[in-house]
N, C-alpha and C positions, 0 to 999 in steps of 0.2 A: 508665521507658523513655523516651529523648527520641522526639519526634515525627519519623516517617521520611516522612511524607506527599508531601515534595517532594523527596526524595533520590532519584537515580537507580537503576537496578537494581546498578550496578557498586557503589555505595556502599552499599545493602542489602545486598549479599552480602558485602562487605567486614566489615560489623558482624557478620555471622551467625559469619564464619570467626574473627574476634577474641573471639566469645563474648559481646559486648555486648549481643546481642538472639538471641532462636532463631526458628526457622522459624514456629512456632507463632505468637509474638505478631506477626510481620509480617503472617500469613495474618490471622490475628484482625484486625489494624488495617483490613487490605485490605477484609475484609468488612463491618466497619463502617463503611467509608467507603461502599460498595456500598450498603449499606442505608440509608444516609442520604441519598445524593445522586442515586442511581439513577432512584428515581421521577420527578426532573425531567428525565433526560434519556434514560431510556428505551435505555440504551446496552447495559447487560448483561440479555440475555433468556432465558439459562439458568442459573441458580444452580448452583453445584457445590460448596457451603459444607461440608457433613459429609464428602464424599470430600477436600476439601481439608485440612481439619482433620486427617483421619486419616493422611493423607500427610504431612504437617508434622510429625506425632508420633512419626512413624515412621522406618525405615530411607531417607532420601532419598540420592539419588545423592550422590556429592562431587565435583559438578561446578563450574563457576566461579559459576552463580547459584544456589548450593544454598539453597533456602527462600525463595526470591524469588517472592513472587504473582506470577500471570502471566495473562492472559485470551487465548481462542483464538476467531479469528473464525468463525463458522457455516457455512462453506463452504470446502470441500475438505480442512479438516484434521480429520479424524477421530480423537475419542479414543475407545477402546474403551469402550462401556456408557453413553455420554453421547449427547443428541440431536443430530442433524445433520438440519436443516430448510432451509438454503437459502434461506431468505424466502419458502417455498412452502408454499400453504395445503394442499394435499394432504397433503404431506409432515407438516406441524405434525400435522392431523388425525388421521392415521396411527401417531403417536408415533414415528416412524423413528430407531431408535438404531443407532449406529455398533458394528460386532461387531470392530473391529481398530484399532489406530493406524496412521495413516500413516507413513512415515519420518521427516516432519519432526517430528511429533508425538513419537514416540520419540526424537529428538535433544532437542527441549526439554526431555523428562524426564532425560535422560541429563546435559543442562546443570544440571539441580537445580531448574529450576523447577516450582512447584506451581501448578495450574491452578483460579482460584476462579470461572471462568465462561464461557459464550460470547457473544459480542457480535452486536447486531444488523446485518442487511445487506439490500440490496435481493433482489429475487428472483432467484435464481442469478446475482448478481453482474455483472448486464448493465446496471446504470444508475450513473452519477455521485452519485445521490443515495439516501441509506439512507431509505426512505420504503414497506416495504412492506405490501401490505396484511394480511399474515399476522400483522405484529406492530406495526405503526404505526411511524410515524416516528421517527427518532433526534434529538434536539436537540442544536444546537451548544451548548456550554456559555459562548460568548463572546455570542450571543444567542439564546434559546431558540425564536425565530422563525426561525430560518435552519438550512440544511441543514449537515449535518455533512460532507458529502460521499461519496462510494462507491467502490467498493462495502464498503471498509472501515472505515465511517463510526461504527458502534457502538465499535470498538475506538479510534479517534481521540478522539471524545468522551469515553469513559472515562481514556484517559491525559491528554487535556487538562485534564479537571476532577479530576487527581489521585487519582483511583480505584486505577488500578496505575501502576507507572512505565514499562511497556512492555506491549505487546499484539501478540499475532499479526497480520500483515495480508498479502495477496498482491495482485499487480497484473497484470492483463491486457488493460489498456488505460490506464491512470492510478490504478489503486484503491489503492495504498500512496499515492503522490504528493498525490492531488487531496484525501484526506481529512486529510493531513499539512498540506496549504496551506491548507485552510478551517479547520482547528483549532489553528495555531498549532505545527507540530510538525516534528520530522525524520524524513522519510520516504524512505528508500534503496531504491530499485529494483534489485536486482543484474542482472549479465549473465546472459544466457540459458544455461540448463543449470547456472548456479552451485548450486543447491541442487535436491534430489532430489523428484521428483513420485512416487515409489514408495511402495508396491509397485503401485498400481493404475494409475498412468499413467506415460508415457514423457516425453509433452509434451501441453500443451493450448494450444489457440489457436495452432496452427503454431508452437509454443515460446514464444509470448509471455507466457505466464503463469507469474510466480516468485513464489516464496514467501520473505517474510522479517519485518519487527516496523516497529511505528510507536514512536517513543522522543521523548524529551524532549531527549536530549542525544547529541551525534554519537559520542561513546566507546562510548554504548550500543549504538548502532546497528552500530558497528564490530565490537564483542565479541559480540554477539548473532550476528552473521553469521559469526563464527569458528565457533562451535558447532552451526551447521548447515549450512555449505558441504560441497561434496564429493561424489564418486562412492559410489552405491550400487551393489550388483550389479544388472546387468541396464539400467541407464541407457543411453539411447540415445546419449547425448555427455555431456560436461559443460566446464565453463568452465576455460579454462586456470588451473592452480594458482598462486596468490600466490606472490610472492618471500619473504615473512614474512607475519606474522599481520596482519590487519586493524587489530587494536587498536595494534599498533605505528604504525601508518601517522597516528594521532591524535597532533598536535604537529609530525609532521616535514614537514621543509622541502621544498616541492615545486618550489625553483627558481623563476626569472621564466617565467610561462607567457603562450600567446598565446590572448587569448580574444574570443570573439565575442559580440555582442549581439544578440538579436532581441527588438523590443519592440510588434511587432504582428502580426496573423493574416495568414498567407499564402494561405488557402484563399478562391475565390471568393466574394462575399456576405458575408462575416465582417465584424461593426463593431469598431474597436478600442476597448479600453478604458483610461482613463486612469489608474485605478490600478494596472493589469497595467502599463503601461508606465511609470509612477512607481517601480514596485518593481523592474523591471529596471535603471531608471538610477540609482537608489540603490544597486543590487549593484554597477554596473559603477564608482562612484565609489569605492565601499569597495575593490573590487579593483585599483583603480590606486593607492589609496594603500598598498594591501600591497606594491607594486612590480610589479604585472603589466601586461602590453601589453593595454589594450582597445580594442577598435573594432568600430564596426557592421560585421557581418559574419556571414553565416549560409548554408546550405546551402537553395536554394532549392526541394530536393526535400520538405522539410516541407510545401509547398502543393500537391503534387502531386495533380490530381483523381483521377488513376487509385489513390492509394492509399483513398481514400474509397470506391471502388466495389469495391476488393476486400477491404478489412477487415471490413465487414458480411457479405461471402459469408463469410469465416471463422467469424465469430460464430455466423451462421445453423446452418452444418452442425454445429457443437460443440453448439449448445444442442439440437439434436435427438438427438446423441448422450448427451447427459446426461437428457433425459428417456426417452429407451430404457432407459438404465442404471437410472435411480429408478423406471421402472415396473416393471422386472423385480424390484425389491427391494420393492416394495409389492403384486407380483404381480397387477397390473391396470394398463391404460394411463393416462397422466396425459394428459386430454382438453385441448384447446386453450382451452377456457373455462375450465377450471382455471388457468389462466395469468391473470397480470395484464394489463390491455390493453396494456401498452405492450409485452409481450413476445410478444404473439400474432402478431405478423407474422414473427418470426424461424423460428419452424417452419415455416409456410407455405413460407416463401424456402427454407430447408434442405432441405424435402423434394422440391423442386421441382429441385432442383440436379442435375446428371449428375456422375460422378464426372469426366470429361473437363473440365467446367465448373470444377468445385473445384480440380482440380490446373493449371487455366489461370490461377486467382486466384493459387493458392502461388506458381506460376513468374513472374507478374507481379511479386509482391513480392519476390521474391529479386533481379530483375532490379533493381527500385527500391531496394532494400536497398544493393546495391553500389555505386549513384549516391551515395546519402546518405552511406556511410560514406566516400567518398573526399575527403569536407572535414575529417574529421579527421587530424591527423599521422600517426596509425597507419595510417589507411588511403592515404598517399600526398599528403594536403592540407598544409595550412601553420598549422593551428589545434588548441591542445589541450583547448581547453572551447568549450560553448557556452553561453549563459545565457539563458533564455528566462522568459516567465511558467509557471506549472503552469496555471491556467486563465485565460480572456480574462476576467477580471474576479472578484470577491470573492465570498464563498458567496452564492447566492442565498437568496430566501426559501422556506420549506417549501411545496411545492406548485407551486410556479412551474416545475420541471422536469416534472412529472407532469400537468401541464395536458393534456387529452385534445387539443385544438386547436391548441396553438403547443410544447408541450412538447419534442418531438422536435428541433424548428426551433432551440430555445433551445439544448437541450444540443449540438446540432453547433456553434453560434456559441461556446460556452465551451471546448468538446473541441477545441482547436487545436494542444495541442503536446505532449500524453503519450503517445497510443497508438502514433505513428510510431515511438519508440522502443523498445514492447514487439515490435513488427516487426521491427525492425533489431537486437533483443537487447540495445542498447548500456544499460550502467548509466545511472542519473540519480537526482538526489536532488532532494528539494524541501526548502527550508530556510525559517523562518519571519523575513524579513527585514524585513516590511513590514507595517503596519497601516493601515486607512482611517481618515479622519476621525469615523467613527463606530465604531470600535473593532473593525472585523473584520479577522482576519487574511487578508495575501494573501501566498502562496509564491511563492519564486522557485527555477526549475529550473537545474539544472546538469547537463550531460551529457557523459559523456567516451566515448572510444573504446571499443569491445569490450575486454571483461576488466581495464577499469583503475580499477576500485572504488577501487584505493590512491590514485590520484590526485584522485579526488571526495572520498575522506576527510580528505586533508591540505588540500586548500582549504576544505572545509567547516568543519574545524576552526579553520583559520586565521579566517574569516568568525565562527566562534562567540565566538573572543574578542575580535573588532573590532566587532563589531555584537551583542552579547550579548542574549540572549533569556532565561535560564535564570529570570529575577526576575519575568516575568509572570504573571498571575494572570486567568484569565476570571472575569466576575461571579459565575457558576455553579460554584463549586468545593467540596472537602472542606476 
């Protein structure tokens, strides 16, 4: 059998359909890669090898990704009979196991994916680096001493190193885009409501949390979104349906677009980063060569100080609700001291909130969203897309963001460009368009108006052809 390590999920599925390879062979290869490389990465924390082999040899659904190995992030994506620990020591020590599939996982199964394991996350997904005390840090395959990003850091490290072609990820403040940027991958955050959070949730983080995947190719990102998008019964809302499949947007002509560039932080006190600025400049040049009109222009609302006041309010309230939920599953309260130091302030703030204070933060963000959205053409503005860094700098060293004295200040300095578009609900994609002199990936973010994933996929596909990244391999790989 030909080596399938660096084939994307679409190509692997085509081999299965043609009979050139079996699901069992693909799964066995993925397991061998995990066994060989994961000890250096700590990306996969729950092996699911025996179940995966049984499922691959059985009657798999005849979906578009039949037989393709896949990894689930150990946060929100419940798979019946498998661990769900969310990076928390109390849940790990209790050995908590999911008693049902979420709607997302059911859709992954119907697509034909075979789950070979679950991936490392920061505790309850509240950080942009994957360094939980429960499972230890995930290591970036481009430099093992650096962060993978978070909260989908284990998934990103695994895909970048060739363990699987794609892996589940979700995003509440940048958790798809940041790990994709740090590990040199494609990370598309869909529009609010595009993917169901059922059956347990209608929304999370004021609708800011959205499910998808981290991939190596744009076509995989588009095709996987086709398999998981859409309304589930009882969802409180859903994104407007696309006019055609997302996969059909790959290679489609977007026409000549008006694109704004933002290459520096807008929040008071943040320090600009040269690598982030150069990544945006290079992306701007590439887009101009593709025939688009590119200019320095951006919505100033990205730097609104009111945003960084209201956003932590939402997270704090949500984390208290999560702790109450998991406490009920454990049959005892999860004490604040059982949380990592970086998370202990959230429940204190969350429990002190009154209902009117929480709703005031929600309403403040709703008003802010409307001002922000007005910059895009679909909101009445003059621009089709915004290009910015994903992070205000390259992947930091491990331990840099978890430093007890300076970690939060450093996190805020890096987190300048992503969380805004969770709260606004707009789709955004991270593309691996830049590499530092030291060989670390730096992602570039492209943001469209609400519901316009089609435009993002079209432009991402153009850039994938003009600035190709498919042949890049990190030093640590399968």
